C-alpha positions as a printed Julia matrix, in Angstrom:
217×3 Matrix{Float64}:
  -3.49    6.6     3.25
  -6.24    4.12    2.41
  -7.17    1.65   -0.28
  -9.64    2.28   -3.07
 -12.58   -0.06   -3.32
 -12.0    -2.14   -0.19
 -14.72   -2.88    2.32
 -12.74   -3.13    5.52
 -15.65   -3.42    7.93
 -18.44   -5.96    8.22
 -19.92   -6.41   11.67
 -16.48   -5.7    13.1
 -15.01   -8.92   11.73
 -11.74   -7.69   10.25
  -8.1    -8.39   10.76
  -6.84   -5.28   12.53
  -3.98   -3.18   11.24
  -1.76   -4.17   14.15
  -2.31   -7.83   13.21
  -1.36   -7.08    9.6
   1.77   -5.38   10.85
   2.65   -8.34   13.07
   2.57  -10.58   10.01
   4.36   -8.01    7.84
   7.16   -7.62   10.39
   8.0   -11.31    9.98
   8.21  -10.88    6.21
  10.79   -8.09    6.22
  13.8   -10.48    6.19
  12.88  -11.4     2.61
  12.09   -7.77    1.75
  15.26   -5.71    2.33
  14.75   -1.94    2.25
  10.98   -2.3     2.57
   8.91   -0.41    5.13
   5.6    -0.97    6.92
   2.93    1.73    6.89
  -0.54    0.78    8.11
  -1.79   -2.22    6.07
   1.02   -1.78    3.52
   4.59   -2.89    3.06
   6.37   -0.93    0.36
   9.76   -0.85   -1.34
  12.1     2.08   -0.82
  13.22    4.22   -2.53
  10.01    4.73   -4.46
  11.71    6.33   -7.52
   8.47    7.71   -9.02
   6.6     4.43   -8.46
   5.06    3.06   -5.28
   5.56   -0.72   -5.25
   4.39   -2.89   -2.42
   2.03   -5.31   -0.73
  -1.39   -4.51    0.65
  -2.97   -6.63    3.4
  -6.76   -6.73    3.12
  -9.02   -8.1     5.82
 -12.04  -10.27    5.06
 -15.46   -8.9     5.95
 -16.74  -12.36    6.8
 -13.99  -14.06    8.79
 -11.75  -12.31   11.3
  -8.91  -14.8    10.68
  -8.89  -14.54    6.89
  -6.99  -11.95    4.88
  -5.63  -11.33    1.41
  -2.3   -10.0     0.17
  -2.14   -7.96   -3.04
   1.11   -7.02   -4.77
   0.71   -3.71   -6.58
   2.45   -0.77   -8.23
   1.27    2.82   -8.53
   2.7     5.67  -10.67
   3.11    8.64   -8.34
   3.13   11.2   -11.17
  -0.6    10.53  -11.51
  -2.05   12.65   -8.67
  -3.8    10.48   -6.12
  -5.16   10.68   -2.59
  -5.43    6.94   -2.07
  -3.59    3.71   -2.79
  -5.57    2.08   -5.57
  -4.97   -1.55   -6.49
  -5.75   -1.22  -10.2
  -2.29   -2.46  -11.13
  -1.9    -5.49   -8.92
  -2.8    -9.07   -8.22
  -3.5   -11.19   -5.16
  -0.84  -13.61   -3.99
  -1.79  -17.28   -4.02
  -0.97  -19.97   -1.49
  -1.9   -23.62   -1.21
  -5.48  -22.63   -0.33
  -5.86  -20.07   -3.1
  -5.78  -16.31   -2.52
  -7.16  -16.44    1.04
  -4.7   -16.6     3.95
  -5.46  -17.51    7.56
  -3.66  -15.9    10.49
  -3.91  -19.17   12.49
  -2.16  -21.29    9.84
   1.06  -22.64   11.45
   2.78  -22.44    8.06
   1.57  -18.91    7.32
   4.9   -17.07    7.36
   6.93  -19.65    5.39
   4.16  -19.91    2.77
   3.81  -16.14    2.49
   7.56  -15.79    2.08
   7.46  -18.38   -0.7
   4.59  -16.56   -2.44
   6.44  -13.25   -2.18
   9.61  -14.77   -3.63
   7.73  -16.71   -6.31
   5.15  -14.11   -7.37
   5.47  -10.66   -5.83
   9.15   -9.88   -6.33
   9.28  -11.07   -9.98
   6.1    -9.09  -10.69
   7.56   -5.9    -9.22
  11.0    -6.41  -10.76
   9.39   -5.75  -14.14
   8.34   -2.27  -13.03
  11.47   -0.48  -11.82
  11.09    2.64  -13.99
   8.31    4.62  -15.66
   9.19    3.27  -19.15
   8.86   -0.21  -17.62
   5.5     0.77  -16.16
   4.18    2.01  -19.5
   5.24   -1.21  -21.2
   3.82   -3.52  -18.5
   0.5    -1.71  -18.22
   0.08   -1.83  -22.0
   0.86   -5.55  -22.04
  -1.05   -6.72  -18.97
  -4.08   -4.45  -18.58
  -7.02   -3.55  -20.78
  -6.55   -0.34  -22.75
 -10.31    0.12  -22.48
  -9.6     1.22  -18.92
  -9.03    4.99  -18.57
  -6.78    4.27  -15.59
  -4.49    2.19  -17.82
  -4.46    4.82  -20.58
  -3.74    7.55  -18.03
  -0.85    5.65  -16.43
   0.72    4.91  -19.8
   0.37    8.51  -21.0
   1.87   10.02  -17.87
   4.71    7.5   -17.78
   5.55    8.12  -21.44
   5.56   11.87  -20.84
   7.9    11.5   -17.89
  10.3     9.38  -19.94
  10.34   11.9   -22.81
   8.34    9.85  -25.33
   6.14   12.82  -26.14
   4.65   11.73  -29.47
   3.51    8.41  -28.0
   2.28   10.23  -24.88
   0.22   12.62  -27.03
  -1.43    9.68  -28.78
  -2.34    8.08  -25.46
  -3.7    11.36  -24.08
  -5.86   11.87  -27.18
  -7.27    8.35  -26.84
  -7.83    8.9   -23.12
  -9.76   12.14  -23.73
 -11.93   10.42  -26.34
 -13.02    7.7   -23.91
 -13.86    9.94  -20.94
 -17.37   11.16  -20.1
 -17.32   14.71  -18.77
 -20.73   14.27  -17.14
 -19.1    11.86  -14.62
 -17.18   13.79  -11.97
 -14.13   11.51  -11.65
 -13.82   11.22  -15.42
 -14.14   14.99  -15.79
 -11.29   15.47  -13.3
  -9.18   12.97  -15.21
  -9.97   14.72  -18.5
  -9.05   18.13  -17.13
  -5.65   16.87  -15.96
  -5.06   15.08  -19.26
  -5.9    18.26  -21.19
  -3.45   20.26  -19.07
  -0.67   17.75  -19.66
  -1.43   17.49  -23.38
  -1.22   21.27  -23.76
   2.26   21.2   -22.22
   3.78   18.56  -24.48
   5.14   21.26  -26.8
   7.25   22.44  -23.86
   8.93   19.33  -22.4
  10.29   21.22  -19.4
   6.81   22.46  -18.47
   5.39   18.94  -18.84
   8.12   17.49  -16.62
   7.56   20.21  -14.03
   3.82   19.46  -13.99
   4.51   15.77  -13.4
   6.89   16.64  -10.57
   4.21   18.8    -8.95
   1.68   15.98   -9.21
   4.16   13.47   -7.81
   4.85   15.73   -4.82
   1.09   16.0    -4.31
   0.73   12.2    -4.34
   3.6    11.8    -1.9
   2.04   14.27    0.53
  -1.37   12.62    0.3
   0.08    9.14    0.86
   2.43   10.39    3.57
   5.46    8.84    1.89
   7.93   11.55    2.87
């Protein structure tokens, strides 16, 4: 399980996973029923959505790191933990945190209580996810359109899901490999909307695939 778009190496100056986990272990008292996996801490049970914190090392300073709160719809097949739907936690020094700061753990706990938990509390179900993504993220993003469409399908809002899938297919470029893959999946799901049971089964298959890839089970 790894993170999309992160550069985790730069002349070897990164905060190692075991150091992330040392910090994360001290945060668990304010995160009941959360678990540590690599550079992540995530809420359990996942209930169709992976919600958690990602610890990212800095490529320029071995003591500096960042903490991103994120959510991820598991019914969208994925091999990685992307941070498209997330934001970095802020402390007194901005979004950068320092492992040598004597107030690190208390300040991180405050940021989690103040920012992360309220952010994630808005996304406890797939209907929540569809609503929050539509409100907080640009619908010019195919990732946002895809997440909304899949979440609406899962929650039985098939007419709205069909509209989102049509708009998603219109914005994708089939000459780009990742967009072609996204379009093929969207076309499959769209074709199944006339049979709600088949659509739900397809989403379950994709969720199981995501869980295997992310080693959640």
